[in-house]
PDB file of N, CA, C and O in Angstrom:
ATOM      1  N   MET A   1       0.908  -0.863  -0.126  1.00  0.00           N
ATOM      2  CA  MET A   1      -0.138   0.044   0.034  1.00  0.00           C
ATOM      3  C   MET A   1       1.074   1.385   0.091  1.00  0.00           C
ATOM      4  O   MET A   1       2.073   1.493   0.802  1.00  0.00           O
ATOM      5  N   SER A   2       0.564   2.226  -0.867  1.00  0.00           N
ATOM      6  CA  SER A   2       1.247   3.366  -0.656  1.00  0.00           C
ATOM      7  C   SER A   2       1.377   4.373   0.353  1.00  0.00           C
ATOM      8  O   SER A   2       0.299   4.661   0.873  1.00  0.00           O
ATOM      9  N   ASP A   3       2.314   4.958   0.760  1.00  0.00           N
ATOM     10  CA  ASP A   3       2.504   5.795   1.931  1.00  0.00           C
ATOM     11  C   ASP A   3       0.993   6.768   2.044  1.00  0.00           C
ATOM     12  O   ASP A   3       0.254   6.871   3.023  1.00  0.00           O
ATOM     13  N   VAL A   4       0.845   7.456   0.588  1.00  0.00           N
ATOM     14  CA  VAL A   4      -0.402   8.026   0.627  1.00  0.00           C
ATOM     15  C   VAL A   4      -1.666   7.563   1.064  1.00  0.00           C
ATOM     16  O   VAL A   4      -2.453   8.245   1.720  1.00  0.00           O
ATOM     17  N   VAL A   5      -1.892   6.155   0.617  1.00  0.00           N
ATOM     18  CA  VAL A   5      -3.004   5.734   0.964  1.00  0.00           C
ATOM     19  C   VAL A   5      -2.979   5.053   2.613  1.00  0.00           C
ATOM     20  O   VAL A   5      -3.891   5.045   3.440  1.00  0.00           O
ATOM     21  N   ARG A   6      -1.759   4.576   2.708  1.00  0.00           N
ATOM     22  CA  ARG A   6      -1.720   4.241   3.975  1.00  0.00           C
ATOM     23  C   ARG A   6      -1.669   5.190   5.199  1.00  0.00           C
ATOM     24  O   ARG A   6      -1.878   4.797   6.347  1.00  0.00           O
ATOM     25  N   ASP A   7      -1.364   6.515   4.852  1.00  0.00           N
ATOM     26  CA  ASP A   7      -1.789   7.416   5.784  1.00  0.00           C
ATOM     27  C   ASP A   7      -2.951   8.130   5.732  1.00  0.00           C
ATOM     28  O   ASP A   7      -3.056   9.000   6.597  1.00  0.00           O
ATOM     29  N   THR A   8      -3.914   8.000   4.910  1.00  0.00           N
ATOM     30  CA  THR A   8      -5.020   8.755   4.869  1.00  0.00           C
ATOM     31  C   THR A   8      -5.981   7.516   4.743  1.00  0.00           C
ATOM     32  O   THR A   8      -7.120   7.977   4.668  1.00  0.00           O
ATOM     33  N   GLU A   9      -6.007   6.504   4.701  1.00  0.00           N
ATOM     34  CA  GLU A   9      -7.007   5.215   4.790  1.00  0.00           C
ATOM     35  C   GLU A   9      -7.250   5.119   6.323  1.00  0.00           C
ATOM     36  O   GLU A   9      -6.384   4.889   7.167  1.00  0.00           O
ATOM     37  N   THR A  10      -8.545   5.330   6.537  1.00  0.00           N
ATOM     38  CA  THR A  10      -8.702   4.848   7.951  1.00  0.00           C
ATOM     39  C   THR A  10     -10.050   3.815   7.782  1.00  0.00           C
ATOM     40  O   THR A  10     -10.775   3.459   8.711  1.00  0.00           O
ATOM     41  N   GLY A  11     -10.164   3.508   6.640  1.00  0.00           N
ATOM     42  CA  GLY A  11     -11.777   2.680   6.526  1.00  0.00           C
ATOM     43  C   GLY A  11     -12.699   3.160   5.736  1.00  0.00           C
ATOM     44  O   GLY A  11     -13.710   2.494   5.514  1.00  0.00           O
ATOM     45  N   SER A  12     -12.524   4.306   5.217  1.00  0.00           N
ATOM     46  CA  SER A  12     -13.451   5.089   4.541  1.00  0.00           C
ATOM     47  C   SER A  12     -13.784   4.412   3.210  1.00  0.00           C
ATOM     48  O   SER A  12     -14.868   4.063   2.744  1.00  0.00           O
ATOM     49  N   VAL A  13     -12.458   4.322   2.704  1.00  0.00           N
ATOM     50  CA  VAL A  13     -12.381   3.464   1.203  1.00  0.00           C
ATOM     51  C   VAL A  13     -12.521   2.036   1.227  1.00  0.00           C
ATOM     52  O   VAL A  13     -12.990   1.619   0.168  1.00  0.00           O
ATOM     53  N   THR A  14     -12.298   1.229   1.991  1.00  0.00           N
ATOM     54  CA  THR A  14     -12.061   0.049   2.159  1.00  0.00           C
ATOM     55  C   THR A  14     -13.488  -0.497   2.823  1.00  0.00           C
ATOM     56  O   THR A  14     -14.094  -1.424   2.285  1.00  0.00           O
ATOM     57  N   GLY A  15     -13.883   0.025   3.801  1.00  0.00           N
ATOM     58  CA  GLY A  15     -14.943  -0.258   4.691  1.00  0.00           C
ATOM     59  C   GLY A  15     -14.141  -1.152   5.684  1.00  0.00           C
ATOM     60  O   GLY A  15     -14.791  -2.165   5.939  1.00  0.00           O
ATOM     61  N   THR A  16     -13.249  -1.120   6.162  1.00  0.00           N
ATOM     62  CA  THR A  16     -12.527  -1.681   6.998  1.00  0.00           C
ATOM     63  C   THR A  16     -11.276  -1.070   7.566  1.00  0.00           C
ATOM     64  O   THR A  16     -10.341  -0.650   6.885  1.00  0.00           O
ATOM     65  N   ARG A  17     -11.346  -1.062   8.841  1.00  0.00           N
ATOM     66  CA  ARG A  17     -10.641  -0.248   9.668  1.00  0.00           C
ATOM     67  C   ARG A  17      -9.250  -0.654   9.421  1.00  0.00           C
ATOM     68  O   ARG A  17      -9.068  -1.865   9.290  1.00  0.00           O
ATOM     69  N   ASP A  18      -8.134   0.207   9.323  1.00  0.00           N
ATOM     70  CA  ASP A  18      -6.948  -0.148   9.477  1.00  0.00           C
ATOM     71  C   ASP A  18      -6.498  -1.577  10.146  1.00  0.00           C
ATOM     72  O   ASP A  18      -6.168  -2.625   9.592  1.00  0.00           O
ATOM     73  N   LYS A  19      -6.608  -1.228  11.597  1.00  0.00           N
ATOM     74  CA  LYS A  19      -6.167  -2.468  12.325  1.00  0.00           C
ATOM     75  C   LYS A  19      -6.432  -3.662  11.998  1.00  0.00           C
ATOM     76  O   LYS A  19      -5.638  -4.602  11.946  1.00  0.00           O
ATOM     77  N   HIS A  20      -8.113  -3.663  11.653  1.00  0.00           N
ATOM     78  CA  HIS A  20      -8.297  -5.245  10.929  1.00  0.00           C
ATOM     79  C   HIS A  20      -7.932  -5.276   9.527  1.00  0.00           C
ATOM     80  O   HIS A  20      -7.703  -6.421   9.137  1.00  0.00           O
ATOM     81  N   TYR A  21      -7.828  -4.518   8.792  1.00  0.00           N
ATOM     82  CA  TYR A  21      -7.159  -4.716   7.508  1.00  0.00           C
ATOM     83  C   TYR A  21      -5.900  -5.442   7.846  1.00  0.00           C
ATOM     84  O   TYR A  21      -5.725  -6.595   7.449  1.00  0.00           O
ATOM     85  N   ASN A  22      -4.991  -4.789   8.585  1.00  0.00           N
ATOM     86  CA  ASN A  22      -3.525  -5.264   9.024  1.00  0.00           C
ATOM     87  C   ASN A  22      -3.742  -6.602   9.478  1.00  0.00           C
ATOM     88  O   ASN A  22      -2.917  -7.397   9.029  1.00  0.00           O
ATOM     89  N   ILE A  23      -4.602  -7.079  10.230  1.00  0.00           N
ATOM     90  CA  ILE A  23      -4.585  -8.408  10.737  1.00  0.00           C
ATOM     91  C   ILE A  23      -5.092  -9.581   9.798  1.00  0.00           C
ATOM     92  O   ILE A  23      -4.653 -10.730   9.843  1.00  0.00           O
ATOM     93  N   ILE A  24      -6.276  -9.034   8.769  1.00  0.00           N
ATOM     94  CA  ILE A  24      -6.585  -9.862   7.913  1.00  0.00           C
ATOM     95  C   ILE A  24      -5.332 -10.159   6.698  1.00  0.00           C
ATOM     96  O   ILE A  24      -5.293 -11.259   6.146  1.00  0.00           O
ATOM     97  N   TRP A  25      -4.468  -9.217   6.401  1.00  0.00           N
ATOM     98  CA  TRP A  25      -3.327  -8.951   5.547  1.00  0.00           C
ATOM     99  C   TRP A  25      -2.349  -9.926   6.241  1.00  0.00           C
ATOM    100  O   TRP A  25      -1.991 -10.777   5.426  1.00  0.00           O
ATOM    101  N   PHE A  26      -1.873 -10.078   7.281  1.00  0.00           N
ATOM    102  CA  PHE A  26      -1.059 -10.906   7.828  1.00  0.00           C
ATOM    103  C   PHE A  26      -1.606 -12.338   8.156  1.00  0.00           C
ATOM    104  O   PHE A  26      -0.813 -13.269   8.013  1.00  0.00           O
ATOM    105  N   THR A  27      -2.818 -12.594   8.560  1.00  0.00           N
ATOM    106  CA  THR A  27      -3.523 -13.779   8.151  1.00  0.00           C
ATOM    107  C   THR A  27      -3.280 -14.397   6.713  1.00  0.00           C
ATOM    108  O   THR A  27      -2.900 -15.565   6.634  1.00  0.00           O
ATOM    109  N   GLU A  28      -3.441 -13.822   5.849  1.00  0.00           N
ATOM    110  CA  GLU A  28      -3.390 -13.999   4.330  1.00  0.00           C
ATOM    111  C   GLU A  28      -2.175 -14.604   4.146  1.00  0.00           C
ATOM    112  O   GLU A  28      -1.982 -15.679   3.579  1.00  0.00           O
ATOM    113  N   ALA A  29      -1.275 -13.802   4.697  1.00  0.00           N
ATOM    114  CA  ALA A  29       0.006 -14.040   4.403  1.00  0.00           C
ATOM    115  C   ALA A  29       0.866 -15.262   4.842  1.00  0.00           C
ATOM    116  O   ALA A  29       1.606 -16.042   4.241  1.00  0.00           O
ATOM    117  N   CYS A  30       0.479 -15.115   6.093  1.00  0.00           N
ATOM    118  CA  CYS A  30       0.867 -16.367   6.479  1.00  0.00           C
ATOM    119  C   CYS A  30       0.067 -17.913   6.066  1.00  0.00           C
ATOM    120  O   CYS A  30       0.795 -18.900   5.968  1.00  0.00           O
ATOM    121  N   LEU A  31      -0.900 -18.013   5.917  1.00  0.00           N
ATOM    122  CA  LEU A  31      -1.706 -18.885   5.010  1.00  0.00           C
ATOM    123  C   LEU A  31      -1.069 -19.384   3.819  1.00  0.00           C
ATOM    124  O   LEU A  31      -0.715 -20.537   3.570  1.00  0.00           O
ATOM    125  N   SER A  32      -0.952 -18.044   2.922  1.00  0.00           N
ATOM    126  CA  SER A  32      -0.547 -18.530   1.725  1.00  0.00           C
ATOM    127  C   SER A  32       1.144 -18.799   1.678  1.00  0.00           C
ATOM    128  O   SER A  32       1.713 -19.311   0.714  1.00  0.00           O
ATOM    129  N   ASN A  33       1.816 -18.342   2.925  1.00  0.00           N
ATOM    130  CA  ASN A  33       3.309 -19.082   2.794  1.00  0.00           C
ATOM    131  C   ASN A  33       3.259 -20.353   3.157  1.00  0.00           C
ATOM    132  O   ASN A  33       4.103 -21.136   2.720  1.00  0.00           O
ATOM    133  N   ALA A  34       2.293 -20.756   3.990  1.00  0.00           N
ATOM    134  CA  ALA A  34       1.951 -22.251   4.489  1.00  0.00           C
ATOM    135  C   ALA A  34       1.900 -23.146   3.336  1.00  0.00           C
ATOM    136  O   ALA A  34       2.427 -24.254   3.246  1.00  0.00           O
ATOM    137  N   LEU A  35       1.090 -22.431   2.325  1.00  0.00           N
ATOM    138  CA  LEU A  35       0.849 -23.412   1.048  1.00  0.00           C
ATOM    139  C   LEU A  35       1.810 -23.524   0.336  1.00  0.00           C
ATOM    140  O   LEU A  35       2.026 -24.551  -0.307  1.00  0.00           O
ATOM    141  N   ARG A  36       2.706 -22.300   0.312  1.00  0.00           N
ATOM    142  CA  ARG A  36       3.986 -22.337  -0.496  1.00  0.00           C
ATOM    143  C   ARG A  36       5.014 -23.127  -0.127  1.00  0.00           C
ATOM    144  O   ARG A  36       5.679 -23.680  -1.003  1.00  0.00           O
ATOM    145  N   MET A  37       5.283 -23.290   1.099  1.00  0.00           N
ATOM    146  CA  MET A  37       5.905 -24.298   1.656  1.00  0.00           C
ATOM    147  C   MET A  37       5.835 -25.571   1.167  1.00  0.00           C
ATOM    148  O   MET A  37       6.812 -26.158   0.701  1.00  0.00           O
ATOM    149  N   GLU A  38       4.492 -26.133   1.264  1.00  0.00           N
ATOM    150  CA  GLU A  38       3.970 -27.346   0.691  1.00  0.00           C
ATOM    151  C   GLU A  38       4.859 -27.769  -0.538  1.00  0.00           C
ATOM    152  O   GLU A  38       5.341 -28.898  -0.637  1.00  0.00           O
ATOM    153  N   GLU A  39       5.018 -26.874  -1.369  1.00  0.00           N
ATOM    154  CA  GLU A  39       5.535 -26.646  -2.335  1.00  0.00           C
ATOM    155  C   GLU A  39       6.947 -27.029  -2.518  1.00  0.00           C
ATOM    156  O   GLU A  39       7.349 -27.897  -3.292  1.00  0.00           O
ATOM    157  N   TYR A  40       7.685 -26.272  -1.705  1.00  0.00           N
ATOM    158  CA  TYR A  40       8.907 -26.425  -1.553  1.00  0.00           C
ATOM    159  C   TYR A  40       9.189 -27.550  -0.689  1.00  0.00           C
ATOM    160  O   TYR A  40      10.353 -27.908  -0.866  1.00  0.00           O
ATOM    161  N   ILE A  41       8.608 -28.224   0.146  1.00  0.00           N
ATOM    162  CA  ILE A  41       8.938 -29.443   0.634  1.00  0.00           C
ATOM    163  C   ILE A  41       8.835 -30.471  -0.301  1.00  0.00           C
ATOM    164  O   ILE A  41       9.545 -31.476  -0.267  1.00  0.00           O
ATOM    165  N   LYS A  42       7.934 -30.244  -1.174  1.00  0.00           N
ATOM    166  CA  LYS A  42       7.817 -31.364  -2.441  1.00  0.00           C
ATOM    167  C   LYS A  42       9.006 -31.385  -3.128  1.00  0.00           C
ATOM    168  O   LYS A  42       9.620 -32.448  -3.224  1.00  0.00           O
ATOM    169  N   ASP A  43       9.500 -30.193  -3.710  1.00  0.00           N
ATOM    170  CA  ASP A  43      10.530 -29.912  -4.315  1.00  0.00           C
ATOM    171  C   ASP A  43      11.858 -30.557  -3.908  1.00  0.00           C
ATOM    172  O   ASP A  43      12.676 -31.044  -4.689  1.00  0.00           O
ATOM    173  N   ALA A  44      11.968 -30.487  -2.445  1.00  0.00           N
ATOM    174  CA  ALA A  44      13.265 -30.703  -1.596  1.00  0.00           C
ATOM    175  C   ALA A  44      13.125 -32.330  -1.599  1.00  0.00           C
ATOM    176  O   ALA A  44      14.137 -33.013  -1.756  1.00  0.00           O
ATOM    177  N   GLU A  45      12.041 -32.839  -1.448  1.00  0.00           N
ATOM    178  CA  GLU A  45      11.755 -34.276  -1.194  1.00  0.00           C
ATOM    179  C   GLU A  45      12.197 -34.852  -2.325  1.00  0.00           C
ATOM    180  O   GLU A  45      13.095 -35.693  -2.362  1.00  0.00           O
ATOM    181  N   ARG A  46      11.331 -34.244  -3.675  1.00  0.00           N
ATOM    182  CA  ARG A  46      12.134 -34.840  -4.901  1.00  0.00           C
ATOM    183  C   ARG A  46      13.713 -35.015  -5.129  1.00  0.00           C
ATOM    184  O   ARG A  46      14.253 -36.020  -5.590  1.00  0.00           O
ATOM    185  N   GLU A  47      14.430 -33.674  -4.658  1.00  0.00           N
ATOM    186  CA  GLU A  47      15.956 -33.762  -4.969  1.00  0.00           C
ATOM    187  C   GLU A  47      16.324 -34.793  -3.879  1.00  0.00           C
ATOM    188  O   GLU A  47      17.509 -35.102  -3.997  1.00  0.00           O
ATOM    189  N   GLY A  48      15.691 -35.453  -2.823  1.00  0.00           N
ATOM    190  CA  GLY A  48      16.322 -36.206  -1.977  1.00  0.00           C
ATOM    191  C   GLY A  48      16.964 -35.267  -0.808  1.00  0.00           C
ATOM    192  O   GLY A  48      17.596 -35.845   0.076  1.00  0.00           O
ATOM    193  N   ASP A  49      16.852 -34.050  -0.764  1.00  0.00           N
ATOM    194  CA  ASP A  49      17.522 -33.368   0.111  1.00  0.00           C
ATOM    195  C   ASP A  49      16.270 -32.744   1.559  1.00  0.00           C
ATOM    196  O   ASP A  49      15.659 -31.691   1.742  1.00  0.00           O
ATOM    197  N   GLN A  50      16.379 -34.071   2.323  1.00  0.00           N
ATOM    198  CA  GLN A  50      15.891 -34.264   3.884  1.00  0.00           C
ATOM    199  C   GLN A  50      15.882 -32.914   4.461  1.00  0.00           C
ATOM    200  O   GLN A  50      14.884 -32.246   4.732  1.00  0.00           O
ATOM    201  N   GLU A  51      17.074 -32.605   4.611  1.00  0.00           N
ATOM    202  CA  GLU A  51      17.546 -31.266   5.623  1.00  0.00           C
ATOM    203  C   GLU A  51      16.868 -30.272   5.107  1.00  0.00           C
ATOM    204  O   GLU A  51      16.318 -29.577   5.962  1.00  0.00           O
ATOM    205  N   LEU A  52      16.702 -29.943   3.993  1.00  0.00           N
ATOM    206  CA  LEU A  52      15.763 -28.966   3.258  1.00  0.00           C
ATOM    207  C   LEU A  52      14.323 -28.932   3.646  1.00  0.00           C
ATOM    208  O   LEU A  52      13.668 -28.036   4.177  1.00  0.00           O
ATOM    209  N   ALA A  53      14.018 -30.034   3.280  1.00  0.00           N
ATOM    210  CA  ALA A  53      12.281 -30.376   3.375  1.00  0.00           C
ATOM    211  C   ALA A  53      12.384 -29.982   5.041  1.00  0.00           C
ATOM    212  O   ALA A  53      11.884 -28.930   5.439  1.00  0.00           O
ATOM    213  N   ASP A  54      12.872 -30.644   5.697  1.00  0.00           N
ATOM    214  CA  ASP A  54      12.746 -30.298   7.339  1.00  0.00           C
ATOM    215  C   ASP A  54      12.641 -29.035   7.644  1.00  0.00           C
ATOM    216  O   ASP A  54      11.809 -28.647   8.463  1.00  0.00           O
ATOM    217  N   PHE A  55      13.486 -28.215   7.014  1.00  0.00           N
ATOM    218  CA  PHE A  55      13.643 -26.742   6.930  1.00  0.00           C
ATOM    219  C   PHE A  55      12.407 -26.043   6.723  1.00  0.00           C
ATOM    220  O   PHE A  55      11.803 -25.319   7.516  1.00  0.00           O
ATOM    221  N   PHE A  56      12.025 -26.463   5.167  1.00  0.00           N
ATOM    222  CA  PHE A  56      10.523 -25.886   4.973  1.00  0.00           C
ATOM    223  C   PHE A  56       9.321 -26.160   5.881  1.00  0.00           C
ATOM    224  O   PHE A  56       8.456 -25.309   6.086  1.00  0.00           O
ATOM    225  N   ARG A  57       9.304 -27.473   6.454  1.00  0.00           N
ATOM    226  CA  ARG A  57       8.156 -27.809   7.269  1.00  0.00           C
ATOM    227  C   ARG A  57       8.473 -27.369   8.466  1.00  0.00           C
ATOM    228  O   ARG A  57       7.535 -27.314   9.262  1.00  0.00           O
ATOM    229  N   ARG A  58       9.759 -26.960   8.923  1.00  0.00           N
ATOM    230  CA  ARG A  58       9.178 -25.952  10.195  1.00  0.00           C
ATOM    231  C   ARG A  58       8.942 -24.237   9.935  1.00  0.00           C
ATOM    232  O   ARG A  58       8.559 -23.401  10.754  1.00  0.00           O
ATOM    233  N   ALA A  59       9.334 -24.043   8.424  1.00  0.00           N
ATOM    234  CA  ALA A  59       8.877 -22.747   8.338  1.00  0.00           C
ATOM    235  C   ALA A  59       7.344 -22.629   7.970  1.00  0.00           C
ATOM    236  O   ALA A  59       6.707 -21.579   8.057  1.00  0.00           O
ATOM    237  N   GLN A  60       6.805 -23.906   7.525  1.00  0.00           N
ATOM    238  CA  GLN A  60       5.364 -23.955   7.087  1.00  0.00           C
ATOM    239  C   GLN A  60       4.670 -24.117   8.483  1.00  0.00           C
ATOM    240  O   GLN A  60       3.580 -23.558   8.603  1.00  0.00           O
ATOM    241  N   ALA A  61       5.280 -24.969   9.794  1.00  0.00           N
ATOM    242  CA  ALA A  61       4.692 -24.941  10.739  1.00  0.00           C
ATOM    243  C   ALA A  61       4.446 -23.594  11.545  1.00  0.00           C
ATOM    244  O   ALA A  61       3.383 -23.311  12.097  1.00  0.00           O
ATOM    245  N   GLU A  62       5.522 -22.851  11.533  1.00  0.00           N
ATOM    246  CA  GLU A  62       5.431 -21.249  12.043  1.00  0.00           C
ATOM    247  C   GLU A  62       4.327 -20.646  11.388  1.00  0.00           C
ATOM    248  O   GLU A  62       3.392 -20.248  12.083  1.00  0.00           O
ATOM    249  N   SER A  63       4.284 -20.493   9.907  1.00  0.00           N
ATOM    250  CA  SER A  63       3.033 -19.802   8.976  1.00  0.00           C
ATOM    251  C   SER A  63       1.881 -20.029   9.382  1.00  0.00           C
ATOM    252  O   SER A  63       1.082 -19.112   9.576  1.00  0.00           O
ATOM    253  N   GLN A  64       1.497 -21.724   9.651  1.00  0.00           N
ATOM    254  CA  GLN A  64       0.482 -22.042  10.251  1.00  0.00           C
ATOM    255  C   GLN A  64      -0.036 -21.375  11.457  1.00  0.00           C
ATOM    256  O   GLN A  64      -1.138 -20.841  11.581  1.00  0.00           O
ATOM    257  N   LYS A  65       1.062 -21.491  12.472  1.00  0.00           N
ATOM    258  CA  LYS A  65       0.713 -20.806  13.699  1.00  0.00           C
ATOM    259  C   LYS A  65       0.466 -19.251  13.734  1.00  0.00           C
ATOM    260  O   LYS A  65      -0.154 -18.485  14.472  1.00  0.00           O
ATOM    261  N   GLY A  66       1.124 -19.154  12.758  1.00  0.00           N
ATOM    262  CA  GLY A  66       0.852 -17.073  12.423  1.00  0.00           C
ATOM    263  C   GLY A  66      -0.718 -17.105  11.942  1.00  0.00           C
ATOM    264  O   GLY A  66      -1.594 -16.362  12.385  1.00  0.00           O
ATOM    265  N   GLY A  67      -0.868 -17.998  11.064  1.00  0.00           N
ATOM    266  CA  GLY A  67      -2.297 -18.158  10.467  1.00  0.00           C
ATOM    267  C   GLY A  67      -3.466 -18.171  11.620  1.00  0.00           C
ATOM    268  O   GLY A  67      -4.370 -17.376  11.882  1.00  0.00           O
ATOM    269  N   GLU A  68      -3.079 -19.346  12.160  1.00  0.00           N
ATOM    270  CA  GLU A  68      -4.005 -19.520  13.466  1.00  0.00           C
ATOM    271  C   GLU A  68      -4.167 -18.180  14.706  1.00  0.00           C
ATOM    272  O   GLU A  68      -5.184 -17.642  15.144  1.00  0.00           O
ATOM    273  N   GLN A  69      -2.899 -17.975  14.979  1.00  0.00           N
ATOM    274  CA  GLN A  69      -3.056 -16.877  16.000  1.00  0.00           C
ATOM    275  C   GLN A  69      -3.952 -15.330  15.204  1.00  0.00           C
ATOM    276  O   GLN A  69      -4.725 -14.623  15.850  1.00  0.00           O
ATOM    277  N   GLY A  70      -3.678 -15.149  14.054  1.00  0.00           N
ATOM    278  CA  GLY A  70      -4.339 -14.240  13.369  1.00  0.00           C
ATOM    279  C   GLY A  70      -5.802 -14.626  13.315  1.00  0.00           C
ATOM    280  O   GLY A  70      -6.578 -13.784  13.767  1.00  0.00           O
ATOM    281  N   LYS A  71      -6.232 -15.564  12.920  1.00  0.00           N
ATOM    282  CA  LYS A  71      -7.906 -15.427  12.668  1.00  0.00           C
ATOM    283  C   LYS A  71      -8.465 -15.566  14.076  1.00  0.00           C
ATOM    284  O   LYS A  71      -9.629 -15.189  14.211  1.00  0.00           O
ATOM    285  N   ALA A  72      -7.882 -16.010  15.077  1.00  0.00           N
ATOM    286  CA  ALA A  72      -8.171 -15.949  16.602  1.00  0.00           C
ATOM    287  C   ALA A  72      -8.366 -14.799  16.919  1.00  0.00           C
ATOM    288  O   ALA A  72      -9.466 -14.639  17.449  1.00  0.00           O
ATOM    289  N   LEU A  73      -7.514 -13.546  16.782  1.00  0.00           N
ATOM    290  CA  LEU A  73      -7.077 -12.394  17.146  1.00  0.00           C
ATOM    291  C   LEU A  73      -8.291 -11.662  16.491  1.00  0.00           C
ATOM    292  O   LEU A  73      -9.113 -11.032  17.156  1.00  0.00           O
ATOM    293  N   LEU A  74      -8.337 -11.800  15.097  1.00  0.00           N
ATOM    294  CA  LEU A  74      -9.456 -11.144  14.376  1.00  0.00           C
ATOM    295  C   LEU A  74     -10.896 -11.525  14.796  1.00  0.00           C
ATOM    296  O   LEU A  74     -11.680 -10.677  15.222  1.00  0.00           O
ATOM    297  N   ALA A  75     -11.173 -12.658  14.676  1.00  0.00           N
ATOM    298  CA  ALA A  75     -12.555 -13.361  15.237  1.00  0.00           C
ATOM    299  C   ALA A  75     -12.663 -12.640  16.930  1.00  0.00           C
ATOM    300  O   ALA A  75     -13.801 -12.295  17.249  1.00  0.00           O
ATOM    301  N   SER A  76     -11.838 -12.473  17.704  1.00  0.00           N
ATOM    302  CA  SER A  76     -11.962 -11.773  19.124  1.00  0.00           C
ATOM    303  C   SER A  76     -12.055 -10.302  18.563  1.00  0.00           C
ATOM    304  O   SER A  76     -12.543  -9.515  19.374  1.00  0.00           O
ATOM    305  N   ARG A  77     -11.772  -9.882  17.615  1.00  0.00           N
ATOM    306  CA  ARG A  77     -11.749  -8.387  17.810  1.00  0.00           C
ATOM    307  C   ARG A  77     -12.954  -7.603  16.993  1.00  0.00           C
ATOM    308  O   ARG A  77     -13.315  -6.434  17.123  1.00  0.00           O
ATOM    309  N   LEU A  78     -13.439  -8.590  16.141  1.00  0.00           N
ATOM    310  CA  LEU A  78     -14.603  -8.400  15.340  1.00  0.00           C
ATOM    311  C   LEU A  78     -15.778  -8.348  16.186  1.00  0.00           C
ATOM    312  O   LEU A  78     -16.390  -7.281  16.228  1.00  0.00           O
ATOM    313  N   ASN A  79     -16.253  -9.488  16.971  1.00  0.00           N
ATOM    314  CA  ASN A  79     -16.990  -9.795  18.050  1.00  0.00           C
ATOM    315  C   ASN A  79     -17.071  -8.696  19.216  1.00  0.00           C
ATOM    316  O   ASN A  79     -17.953  -8.748  20.073  1.00  0.00           O
ATOM    317  N   ARG A  80     -16.126  -7.737  19.189  1.00  0.00           N
ATOM    318  CA  ARG A  80     -16.390  -6.834  20.533  1.00  0.00           C
ATOM    319  C   ARG A  80     -17.609  -5.814  20.043  1.00  0.00           C
ATOM    320  O   ARG A  80     -18.065  -4.978  20.823  1.00  0.00           O
TER     321      ARG A  80
END
């Protein structure tokens, strides 16, 4: 998002307050990354590189954790 939009957008354009938008963006980024890691894991396994596959599994787990935390935080804030 450009600095001009970031400095002026308070929900009037998107209909979503910045703090909620940021949580939504973060959550989507985490979940998308978890999906991407699945492909990287398959690539590493196909090449026989278990160390790299394990690395991507750990990264995937962290992304999944971030996604779950983001969903929980967003749900709690939207229900206020």
